[in-house]
C-alpha positions in Angstrom: -51.8 39.4 45.6 -53.7 40.3 42.4 -55.2 37.8 40.0 -52.7 38.9 37.3 -49.7 38.4 39.5 -51.0 35.0 40.6 -51.5 33.9 36.9 -48.0 35.2 36.1 -46.5 33.0 38.8 -48.4 30.0 37.6 -47.4 30.3 34.0 -44.6 27.8 33.1 -41.3 29.4 32.5 -39.6 29.2 29.1 -36.8 26.6 28.9 -33.4 28.2 28.4 -31.2 26.8 25.7 -27.7 28.2 26.5 -24.2 27.4 25.3 -23.9 24.2 27.5 -27.1 22.8 26.1 -26.0 23.6 22.5 -22.6 21.9 23.1 -24.4 18.9 24.6 -26.7 18.6 21.6 -23.8 18.9 19.2 -21.8 16.2 21.0 -24.8 13.8 21.0 -25.4 14.5 17.4 -21.8 13.9 16.5 -21.5 10.7 18.4 -24.7 9.2 17.1 -24.5 6.1 14.9 -26.4 8.0 12.1 -23.7 10.7 12.1 -20.9 8.1 12.1 -22.4 6.4 9.0 -22.9 9.7 7.2 -19.2 10.6 7.9 -18.1 7.2 6.7 -20.1 7.7 3.5 -18.6 11.2 3.1 -15.1 9.8 3.6 -15.8 7.1 0.9 -17.3 9.7 -1.4 -14.4 12.1 -0.9 -12.0 9.3 -1.9 -13.6 9.1 -5.4 -11.9 12.2 -6.8 -8.6 10.8 -5.5 -9.1 7.9 -7.9 -10.5 9.8 -10.9 -8.2 12.9 -10.8 -4.4 12.5 -11.1 -2.7 13.2 -7.8 0.5 15.2 -7.5 2.1 12.8 -5.2 1.5 9.8 -7.6 1.2 11.1 -11.1 2.9 14.5 -11.4 3.3 14.1 -15.2 -0.4 13.7 -15.7 -1.1 16.7 -13.5 1.4 18.7 -15.6 -0.4 17.5 -18.8 -3.8 18.8 -17.5 -2.2 22.2 -16.8 -0.9 22.2 -20.3 -4.0 21.0 -22.1 -6.8 22.7 -20.0 -5.3 25.3 -17.6 -8.8 26.6 -16.6 -9.9 23.2 -15.5 -6.6 22.6 -13.7 -7.1 25.9 -11.8 -10.5 24.8 -10.5 -9.1 21.3 -9.6 -6.3 23.0 -7.6 -8.8 25.4 -6.0 -10.7 22.5 -4.6 -7.5 20.6 -3.8 -8.5 17.8 -6.1 -4.9 17.2 -7.1 -4.1 16.4 -3.4 -7.4 14.9 -2.1 -6.0 12.8 0.7 -4.0 15.8 2.2 -6.7 18.4 1.5 -8.3 20.5 4.2 -11.8 19.2 3.6 -10.8 15.5 3.6 -8.9 16.1 6.9 -12.0 17.7 8.4 -14.2 14.7 7.6 -11.4 12.4 8.9 -11.2 14.3 12.2 -15.0 14.5 12.7 -15.2 10.7 12.1 -12.4 10.2 14.6 -14.2 12.2 17.2 -17.5 10.4 16.4 -16.0 7.0 16.8 -14.4 7.9 20.2 -17.8 9.2 21.3 -19.4 5.9 20.2 -16.8 3.6 21.7 -16.6 5.1 25.3 -20.3 4.7 26.3 -20.6 1.4 24.5 -17.6 0.0 26.2 -19.1 0.9 29.6 -22.4 -0.7 28.7 -20.6 -3.8 27.4 -18.6 -4.2 30.6 -21.8 -4.0 32.6 -23.4 -6.6 30.4 -20.5 -9.0 31.0 -20.9 -8.7 34.7 -24.7 -9.1 34.6 -26.1 -12.6 35.2 -28.9 -14.0 33.0 -32.4 -13.2 34.5 -34.5 -15.7 36.3 -36.7 -18.0 34.2 -40.2 -16.8 33.6 -43.0 -18.8 35.1 -44.9 -19.5 31.9 -42.3 -20.5 29.2 -45.0 -21.4 26.7 -45.4 -17.6 26.0 -41.9 -17.3 24.6 -41.3 -17.4 20.9 -39.8 -20.9 21.2 -41.0 -23.5 23.7 -41.1 -27.2 24.3 -42.0 -29.7 27.1 -41.1 -33.3 27.8 -41.4 -35.8 30.7 -38.2 -36.9 32.4 -36.2 -37.0 35.6 -33.8 -34.2 34.6 -32.5 -32.3 37.6 -31.6 -28.6 37.9 -27.9 -29.3 38.3 -27.9 -31.7 35.3 -29.7 -29.2 33.1 -27.2 -26.6 34.1 -24.3 -28.9 33.3 -25.7 -29.8 29.9 -26.3 -26.1 29.0 -22.7 -25.2 30.2 -21.4 -27.9 27.9 -23.2 -26.0 25.1 -21.2 -23.0 26.1 -24.1 -21.1 27.7 -23.6 -18.9 30.7 -25.8 -20.5 33.3 -27.6 -19.4 36.5 -29.7 -21.9 38.5 -32.4 -21.4 41.1 -35.1 -23.3 42.8 -36.6 -25.5 40.1 -35.3 -23.3 37.2 -32.3 -22.7 35.0 -31.5 -19.6 33.0 -28.8 -19.6 30.3 -27.5 -17.1 27.8 -24.8 -16.9 25.2 -23.9 -14.8 22.1 -21.9 -12.1 24.0 -19.3 -12.3 21.2 -21.8 -10.4 19.0 -21.4 -7.2 21.0 -17.7 -8.0 21.3 -17.4 -8.1 17.5 -19.5 -4.9 17.2 -17.3 -3.0 19.7 -14.1 -4.5 18.3 -15.2 -3.3 14.8 -15.5 0.3 16.0 -12.2 0.1 17.9 -10.6 -1.3 14.6 -11.9 1.6 12.7 -10.4 3.9 15.2 -7.1 2.0 14.9 -7.2 2.5 11.2 -7.7 6.2 11.6 -4.8 6.4 14.2 -2.5 4.4 11.8 -3.3 6.8 9.0 -2.6 9.7 11.3 0.7 8.2 12.4 1.6 7.8 8.7 0.8 11.4 8.0 2.9 12.7 10.9 6.0 10.4 10.7 5.8 9.2 7.1 6.7 10.8 3.8 6.3 10.4 0.0 8.4 11.5 -2.8 8.4 11.3 -6.6 11.3 11.3 -8.9 12.0 10.7 -12.6 15.1 8.7 -13.4 16.6 8.2 -16.9 18.5 5.1 -17.9 22.1 5.4 -16.8 21.3 7.9 -14.1 21.2 7.3 -10.3 19.1 8.4 -7.3 20.0 9.0 -3.7 17.3 9.2 -1.1 17.8 12.8 -0.1 15.3 15.6 -0.1 17.1 17.5 -2.8 17.0 14.5 -5.2 13.2 14.4 -5.4 11.1 16.2 -8.0 8.3 16.4 -5.5 8.7 15.6 -1.8 5.7 15.5 0.7 7.0 15.0 4.3 5.0 14.5 7.4 5.1 17.3 10.0 7.5 15.2 12.2 9.9 14.3 9.3 13.3 16.0 8.9 16.0 15.5 6.3 17.8 13.1 8.7 14.7 10.9 8.8 15.3 9.5 5.3 16.8 6.1 4.9 20.3 6.7 3.2 20.0 4.3 0.3 20.8 4.9 -3.4 20.6 3.1 -6.7 21.4 3.4 -10.4 18.9 2.6 -13.2 21.0 0.3 -15.3 18.3 -0.7 -17.8 14.6 -0.5 -18.3 12.6 -3.0 -20.5 9.0 -3.2 -21.6 7.5 -6.2 -23.3 4.6 -5.5 -25.7 1.9 -7.6 -27.4 3.0 -7.6 -31.1 0.0 -9.4 -32.7 -3.8 -9.7 -32.3 -6.4 -7.2 -31.2 -4.3 -6.1 -28.2 -1.3 -5.3 -30.3 0.8 -2.6 -28.5 -0.5 -3.5 -25.1 2.2 -3.6 -22.4 2.8 -7.1 -21.0 5.6 -6.5 -18.5 7.7 -3.7 -17.1 11.2 -4.4 -15.6 13.7 -1.9 -14.2 17.2 -3.3 -13.4 18.7 -1.4 -10.5 22.1 -1.4 -8.9 21.2 -0.8 -5.2 23.3 0.3 -2.2 21.2 -0.1 1.0 23.6 2.4 2.8 26.6 4.4 1.8 28.9 1.6 3.0 26.8 -1.4 1.8 27.9 -3.4 -1.2 26.1 -3.0 -4.5 23.4 -5.5 -5.2 21.2 -6.1 -8.3 17.4 -5.7 -8.0 14.7 -6.1 -10.6 11.9 -3.6 -9.9 8.5 -4.4 -11.2 5.0 -3.0 -10.9 3.5 -3.9 -7.5 6.8 -5.4 -6.5 8.5 -2.4 -4.7 12.1 -2.1 -3.6 11.9 -2.1 0.3 14.7 -1.0 2.5 14.1 -0.8 6.2 10.4 0.0 5.8 10.9 2.5 2.9 9.3 1.3 -0.3 10.1 2.5 -3.8 7.4 1.8 -6.5 7.5 1.8 -10.2 4.6 4.0 -11.3 5.3 5.2 -14.9 7.6 5.2 -17.9 8.4 7.0 -21.1 11.1 7.9 -23.6 14.1 10.2 -23.2 15.7 10.7 -26.6 19.3 11.9 -26.5 20.2 15.2 -28.3 23.3 17.1 -29.1 23.1 20.8 -29.8 26.1 22.7 -31.3 25.8 26.5 -31.2 26.7 29.1 -33.8 30.3 29.2 -32.5 30.9 25.5 -33.0 30.7 24.7 -29.2 28.6 21.8 -27.8 26.0 23.8 -25.8 23.8 20.8 -24.8 24.2 17.1 -24.8 22.1 14.5 -23.0 18.7 12.8 -22.7 15.5 14.8 -22.5 12.5 13.3 -20.7 9.4 13.7 -22.9 5.8 13.8 -21.8 3.5 11.1 -23.3 0.9 12.6 -25.6 -0.7 9.4 -27.0 -0.8 6.5 -24.5 -1.4 3.8 -27.1 1.7 4.6 -29.2 3.8 6.6 -26.6 4.1 9.5 -29.0 5.7 12.1 -26.8 6.3 15.8 -26.7 9.8 17.0 -25.9 11.2 20.4 -25.0 14.9 21.2 -25.4 16.2 24.5 -23.8 19.8 25.6 -24.6 20.4 28.7 -22.6 24.2 28.5 -23.0 24.1 28.6 -26.8 26.0 31.4 -28.5 25.4 34.0 -30.0 21.8 33.5 -28.9 19.9 31.0 -26.8 18.1 28.2 -28.6 14.9 26.3 -27.9 13.2 23.3 -29.6 9.7 21.9 -29.6 10.0 18.2 -30.7 7.8 15.1 -31.1 9.3 11.7 -30.5 7.8 8.7 -32.3 9.0 5.3 -31.1 7.9 3.5 -34.4 7.6 6.2 -37.0 5.6 5.6 -40.2 4.7 8.0 -43.0 1.0 8.9 -43.5 -0.8 9.4 -46.8 -1.2 13.2 -46.1 2.6 13.6 -45.9 2.8 13.6 -42.2 4.3 11.0 -39.8 2.9 9.1 -36.8 3.9 6.3 -34.4 2.3 3.0 -35.1 3.6 1.0 -32.1 4.8 2.0 -28.6 7.9 -0.1 -28.8 11.2 1.4 -30.1 11.2 -0.1 -33.6 11.9 2.9 -35.8 12.5 5.9 -33.5 12.4 9.3 -35.1 12.0 12.9 -33.9 9.9 15.5 -35.7 10.9 19.1 -35.2 7.7 21.1 -34.5 9.4 24.4 -33.8 12.9 25.9 -33.4 13.5 29.3 -31.8 16.3 31.6 -30.9 16.4 34.5 -28.4 16.0 35.0 -24.7 14.1 32.1 -23.3 13.7 33.8 -19.9 15.4 31.0 -18.0 17.5 33.6 -16.1 14.6 35.8 -15.1 14.4 34.2 -11.7 10.9 32.9 -12.2 10.3 29.2 -11.8 9.7 27.4 -15.1 8.5 24.0 -16.1 11.0 21.7 -18.0 8.0 20.6 -20.2 7.2 24.1 -21.6 9.6 26.2 -23.7 8.6 29.6 -22.4 5.8 31.7 -21.2 3.4 32.8 -24.0 4.5 36.5 -23.9 8.2 35.4 -24.0 7.5 32.9 -26.9 6.0 35.7 -29.0 9.3 37.6 -28.9 11.5 34.7 -30.0 12.8 34.4 -33.5 11.3 31.4 -35.3 13.8 29.3 -37.1 11.6 26.4 -38.0 7.8 26.4 -37.8 4.9 24.7 -39.6 5.6 23.8 -43.2 9.2 24.9 -42.8 10.1 22.0 -40.5 12.4 19.4 -41.9 11.6 15.6 -42.2 11.8 13.6 -39.0 15.3 12.8 -37.8 16.4 9.2 -37.3 19.1 8.2 -34.8 22.4 9.6 -36.0 20.9 12.3 -38.2 21.1 16.1 -37.7 19.7 19.3 -39.1 21.5 22.6 -39.5 19.8 25.7 -38.1 19.2 28.7 -40.3 21.4 31.8 -40.1 24.4 29.7 -39.0 23.0 29.4 -35.4 24.1 25.8 -35.0 23.0 22.2 -35.4 20.6 19.8 -33.7 21.6 16.1 -33.7 19.5 13.1 -32.6 22.0 10.7 -31.2 20.1 8.0 -29.4 17.1 6.8 -27.3 16.9 6.1 -23.6 13.9 5.4 -21.4 12.8 7.1 -18.2 10.8 5.8 -15.2 8.9 7.6 -12.5 9.2 6.3 -9.0 7.4 6.9 -5.8 9.2 6.4 -2.6 7.1 6.1 0.5 7.7 5.5 4.2 4.6 4.9 6.2 5.0 3.6 9.8 1.2 3.2 10.1 1.0 0.8 7.2 1.3 -2.5 9.1 -0.9 -1.3 12.1 -3.5 -0.2 9.5 -3.4 -3.7 7.9 -3.7 -5.4 11.3 -6.6 -3.1 12.2 -8.3 -3.7 8.9 -8.0 -7.5 9.3 -9.4 -7.2 12.8 -12.3 -5.1 11.5 -13.2 -7.9 9.0 -13.1 -10.6 11.7 -15.1 -8.3 14.1 -17.9 -7.5 11.6 -18.1 -11.2 10.8 -18.6 -11.9 14.5 -21.3 -9.3 14.8 -23.2 -10.5 11.8 -22.9 -14.3 12.3 -23.4 -14.6 16.1 -26.9 -14.3 17.7 -27.6 -13.3 21.3 -30.1 -15.9 22.7 -31.5 -17.0 26.0 -32.8 -20.5 27.1 -34.9 -21.1 30.2 -35.7 -24.4 31.8 -38.3 -25.1 34.5 -38.5 -28.5 36.2 -41.6 -29.5 38.3 -42.7 -33.0 39.2 -41.1 -34.9 36.4 -42.1 -32.3 33.8 -39.5 -30.2 32.0 -40.5 -27.0 30.3 -38.0 -25.3 27.9 -38.3 -21.8 26.4 -36.0 -19.7 24.3 -35.8 -16.4 22.6 -33.3 -14.4 20.7 -32.1 -10.9 21.5 -31.0 -10.2 18.0 -33.5 -8.7 15.6 -34.2 -10.8 12.5 -32.5 -14.0 13.7 -35.6 -15.9 15.1 -35.8 -18.2 12.1 -32.1 -19.3 12.5 -32.6 -20.0 16.2 -35.5 -22.5 15.7 -33.2 -25.3 14.6 -30.7 -24.6 17.3 -33.5 -24.6 19.9 -34.7 -28.0 18.7 -31.1 -29.3 19.2 -31.0 -27.9 22.7 -34.2 -29.6 23.6 -32.8 -32.9 22.3 -29.7 -32.5 24.5 -31.8 -31.7 27.6 -34.2 -34.6 27.0 -31.5 -37.1 26.1 -30.5 -39.8 28.5 -27.3 -39.5 30.6 -25.4 -42.0 28.4 -26.4 -40.1 25.2 -25.1 -36.8 26.6 -21.8 -38.2 27.6 
């Protein structure tokens, strides 16, 4: 064999890093504590947009307002799923990775914990004075008596020839492990709620009713395992809605209380019962909760067309434009008017007052002097029969709006209408009458079977983290030889040595006390 061949054989081979090695590395990285903490931080960070940006499932009216006021920003929000953070793809990815990471952490730690529970405390060292805590005293204490006294202090004890070894604080690791299991329980509960639960939003005007069916919702978000038959068959009617406002002081106009009076039927055959719905006091029927999440005004209009027929009559839900005064924008579409369709852009003012510049504004959110200002009146084809979906809060698409005939616009608009007043439209096209004021409320109905399990798991996690933070793992050793008792102790929890010093002194007192003192 040549020298080169011999050197080639003696050269160390390069380590191969194949698919299995990469998968093993990825799994170890995913299941490390560092990765779990990073994922928890990302999950918390990802929840921030869900609190700052209006969510479709909770505040659809605010989402619609963003589309109306800043459509470019709304498009970017929608592109990154910021209107639906908690059901978005990226949030689910973090959620599932955290789920896998927790499982990978729990399984090996459980195995290690079970081995620790079966393992006996080690034998006492020969020289206890080298331990962080040590003491000696003279006495006739025996091995059995020392073991008994330590057991009375709730130590796990092992005794040998002239020595006793004791340990306690196992609940620390129990709490640590239980905390991880509780986090996994929370994730499972959230997953169960996503699969078998549903959420829906609906706007209800005073005097109208609602039945818990898919078709009745303005927006319905079901879990993948939810069908139309899964919904609880209850219904109710909104009899009255009241809001109490602060009328004096610096906080004048601030809402003090909201109250919706409902006539509820728990099932189609159940008798009607009264229920007062308030904020954070939901109506609950067999696990399905209905929350009050918003309110506004719905002025009532009557539109008579050019042929003298009533083409429209009823309340119109208006979007709030100024939260402090509840000044609201209203859109009235009258596609059945003859000889041409009619459309109106209106502004509702709950407490209308004249301004020095000749305009009008609302001075208070309560309904003290309700008036409606006509911002624009149009005739022509509104495009409602084109087959394209349209929002009830916009009159028409911009290209359609340009083709409409403007009846009132800008300086031509008449003075605001009070309740009972009307205005005749030009060219004999009809009449608009302001006949009354109602209020609307937005409701969110939610069924979440994982709600109570998540609450239990969260409570368990709090208790578990308290156990892991408050309990110290510590060991105490005793050696007895010719009337001399040596005691040593140490902690197995980093940073808890100072707290153990006082406890160790008490243990020494118990061991050195007389028989009568102990009993």
